[in-house]
C-alpha positions in Angstrom: -46.0 -57.4 7.7 -43.8 -59.0 10.0 -46.0 -62.0 11.3 -46.7 -62.8 8.3 -43.0 -63.2 6.5 -43.4 -65.6 9.8 -46.6 -67.3 8.7 -48.2 -66.4 11.8 -51.5 -65.0 11.0 -52.4 -61.9 12.8 -55.2 -61.8 15.7 -55.6 -58.4 15.5 -55.2 -54.8 13.8 -53.9 -53.5 17.2 -50.3 -52.0 17.4 -49.7 -53.3 20.8 -51.1 -56.4 20.6 -49.3 -57.2 17.4 -46.0 -56.3 19.0 -46.5 -58.4 21.7 -47.7 -61.5 19.0 -44.3 -60.7 16.8 -42.7 -61.4 20.3 -44.1 -64.3 21.0 -43.6 -65.3 17.4 -39.5 -64.4 17.4 -39.8 -66.9 20.5 -41.7 -69.4 19.5 -39.0 -69.9 16.3 -36.0 -68.4 17.2 -34.4 -70.4 14.3 -37.5 -69.5 11.3 -36.8 -65.8 12.1 -34.1 -65.8 11.5 -34.2 -67.9 7.8 -36.5 -64.7 6.9 -34.3 -62.0 7.9 -33.3 -59.7 4.6 -31.0 -57.2 3.5 -28.1 -55.5 6.0 -27.9 -54.4 9.0 -29.6 -51.8 10.6 -28.0 -48.7 12.7 -28.8 -50.2 15.4 -27.2 -53.2 15.1 -24.0 -51.0 16.7 -25.6 -48.8 18.8 -28.8 -50.0 19.4 -30.4 -47.1 17.8 -31.7 -46.5 15.4 -32.1 -43.2 13.5 -35.5 -42.7 11.6 -36.1 -39.0 9.5 -39.5 -37.7 8.7 -42.6 -41.3 8.4 -39.6 -43.8 8.0 -40.7 -46.6 9.9 -39.8 -49.4 11.2 -39.1 -52.5 8.5 -40.0 -55.9 9.1 -36.8 -57.2 9.2 -35.8 -54.5 12.3 -38.2 -55.2 14.2 -37.7 -58.9 13.9 -33.9 -58.4 14.7 -34.2 -56.2 17.6 -36.2 -59.3 19.2 -33.9 -61.8 18.8 -31.1 -59.0 19.9 -33.0 -59.2 23.1 -35.2 -56.1 22.0 -32.8 -53.8 23.8 -32.8 -51.1 20.8 -33.5 -47.0 20.7 -35.2 -45.0 17.7 -33.7 -41.6 17.7 -37.1 -40.0 15.4 -36.5 -36.6 13.8 -39.0 -34.2 11.7 -36.4 -34.0 8.7 -32.5 -33.6 7.6 -32.5 -30.6 8.7 -33.3 -31.0 11.4 -30.0 -33.4 12.0 -28.3 -30.8 9.6 -29.2 -27.6 12.5 -28.6 -30.2 15.0 -24.6 -30.7 13.7 -24.7 -27.1 13.1 -25.2 -26.4 17.1 -28.7 -25.2 16.8 -31.6 -26.7 18.8 -32.0 -30.3 19.1 -35.8 -31.5 17.6 -35.4 -35.2 17.9 -37.2 -37.4 20.2 -35.3 -40.7 21.6 -37.8 -43.6 22.4 -36.9 -45.9 24.6 -37.9 -49.3 22.5 -39.3 -49.7 19.3 -42.9 -50.8 21.1 -42.8 -46.9 22.2 -41.8 -45.8 19.2 -44.0 -47.7 16.8 -46.8 -47.3 19.5 -46.3 -43.3 19.1 -46.8 -43.7 15.7 -49.3 -45.2 15.8 -50.9 -42.8 18.0 -49.6 -39.7 15.5 -51.5 -41.1 13.1 -54.6 -40.6 15.1 -54.8 -36.8 15.1 
């Protein structure tokens, strides 16, 4: 969807390659990438960590904005909101921290295979 927003036809359906295509498309035309962005500021705008819960995925705008901001953001994934409440109450930490959006989306893609 992010590539389509930029007017670039995807060359593949493989997530790893699509992400690299997106990075190239944003780098090639940063002005267009800024124009297609909608919505508010993501979590990662301030602390460089985007929080995702359960089957929550990264949106096209989040991917584009992250690339525009130097591809620095990480993703903290939790299985549910209940898992967050348990952590805040001093219970076990069932979250995973991914070092990049790329790591998170490839993990999601690999998880879909199971």
